N, C-alpha and C positions, 0 to 999 in steps of 0.2 A: 504494500500500500504506500502510495506517495505521501511523504510527510507533509503535515499542514504547516504552512508558512504564515507567521504573524507579521504581515507587512507593516503594521503600524509600529512595530518595535525594532525593525531592522535598522542597524546603524548605517551610516552613509556607505561605507566600503562594501558591506554585505548587500545593501540595496542595489548598488551599481552592478555588482557581480550578478545578481538575479535578473537585472534588466537588460543585460547585453542581448542584442538581437530582437528585443521586444518593443522598442520605441521607434516611432517613425522619425524621419529626418526633421520634420516640423517640430515634433515633441522634444527632440534633443536640442534643437536650437533655442526653443522657448525656455527650456529648463536651464540652459547655460546663461541665457539672458536674465532669468529670474534670480539665479545665484549671484550674478554680477550686480544686480540691483540690491540684493540683500547686503552685499558688502560695501554699499555706498559708492559703487563705481559710477552710478548715473547722476551723482550730485552736481557735477560740472556740465555745462551746456554741451560742449563738444563731445564729451564722453556719452552723455545721454542721447545725443543724436545718433551716434554709432550704434548704440544698443537698440534704439527705436527703429533704425533702418534694418537691423538684423531681425527684429520681430516682424516688421512689415514684410520682409522677404519670406519669412516662415509661413506667413498667412497669404502669400501670393499677391501682395500689394506693392512689391518692388521687383524690379528686373535684375537678372544676374549681373549686368554691367554696373548697376547701382551698388550692388553688394561688393563687387570688385573695387569700385572707386572708394567705398567706405573703408574697405580693408587696406587699401594702399594709403589712404589718408590717415588711418588710425595708427600707422607705424610710428608716427611722430608723437603720438600721445603717450602720457605716462601710463605704463602698465601694458603688458602683452595681451591682456584680456580683450582689448578693443579690436585687435586683429583677430583673435580667436573666435569671438562671437560672430564675426563676419567670415567664417571659414568658407571656402568654395564648396558648393554642393558636389557630392560624389560618393563613391563607395567607402571612403575613409571617414564617414561621419562619426562613427562611434569613438575612435581614438581622439578625434578632434574635440568631441564633446567632453570626454574624460579630462583632456588636457585643459579645456576651458574652465571646467569646474575647479580643478586643482589650482590653477593660476588665480582664479577669483578668490578662493579661500586664502591665498597667500598675499592678496592685495593689501597694501599698507598705506593707501592714499588718504585715509581718514582716521581720526582717533578711535572711532567706534569699531573699526575693523582692522586694527593694527596687528592682531594676533590670530593665528589659526587655532582656535580653541575647540574643545569638544562641544560646547554649546552652539557655536557657529556651525559646526559640521552637522549637528542635529537639526538646526533650522534649515540648512541646505537640503538635508534628507527629506524634511517635511515638504519643502517646495517641490522637489522632484516627485515625491509621493503624490502630491496633489495633482500632478500632471499624469502620472502613470496609473494611479488607482491600484486596486487589488487585481492583479492580472490572473489570479487563480479563480476569480468569480466573474462569470459572464452576466452582464446586465443588458437586457434588451429594452428598447424604448417602445412603449405601447402607444400606438397612434391616437387612441382615444384621448389621452391627456398630454402626451408629449408634443403634439403638433398644434395645440390650441394657440390662437393668436396671442393671448395674454402671456402664456408661458414663453413662447418663442421671442416675442418682442422684449420681454423683461430680461431674458437670458442674453439676447443680443446687446441690449443696453449695458448690462453689467460687464460683458466682455469688451465692448468698444471703449467704455469709459473707465475700465479697471475699478469699478465700484463694487468691490467684493463685500462691502458692508451691507449691500442690499440682498445678499444671498438668502438670509432668513425670509425676506419678502417673497423670493422665488419659491422657497419651501412652502409658504402659505398658498401661492398660486398653484403649485403642483397638487397640493391636497385638495384645493377647491376644484381642480380639474379631474379629480378622482384617482390620483396616484396612490397606489397601495404598496409600493416598494419602499420599505423603511430605509434601505441603504441610501437612496437618493435624498430623502427628507433629512436624514441624519447628517449627511455630508453638507447639505445646504445650510444647516443650522450649526454646523461645527464652528466653534470659535477658535480662531487661530490662523494658520497660514493658508492663503489661497493666492493663486497667481494666474496670469494669462496662460491658457492651455489646460486649466482645471478640467479634470475628466468629466465632471458633471455638465459643465457648460458645453464642452465638446460633444458630449452625447446628445444634448438637446439641440445643438446647432448643426449636427452632422459633420463635425470636423474630425480629422484623424491625425 
């Protein structure tokens, strides 16, 4: 019998080991950007623009030549992370992603992120977990409630505006639409780390 994995308790290193080959290129890039944001990398305007461009590319809102230009321009910025989040798309996404996460954790550009500590690694793991979800549990979207205008429009607004504080409102909308899957409701009401690429929002919006 396959051992049960408690995804919520996996430390960062074990989580990444389990996720190899199971994340899409989009998810990997968004996860790298999320960890960069956690470490305060996006605090300066030019740094933030590089990360936002990488996120836009992940969602198909930026062209490859724009990503390449951002990658070239980011070489002059403080910290290798800006070049890494804009890595060129291809078969080497996984090692690029791992390198981007590790470089972000070592980033020392701001006082709050000057050390690679167990607490920061746990926060990074929580961000990546919010994107990956529990890969041992299959969750299907029921058309009856998952495609209602109220649910979809609210999910899209949360995603576009990064307004994760509104997720509990989404939980209410799901319940009102007849959702009976406690895993979705519980995740929407979970207090803590959510990021762009959150598995619940991706499920509702049909993203991969």
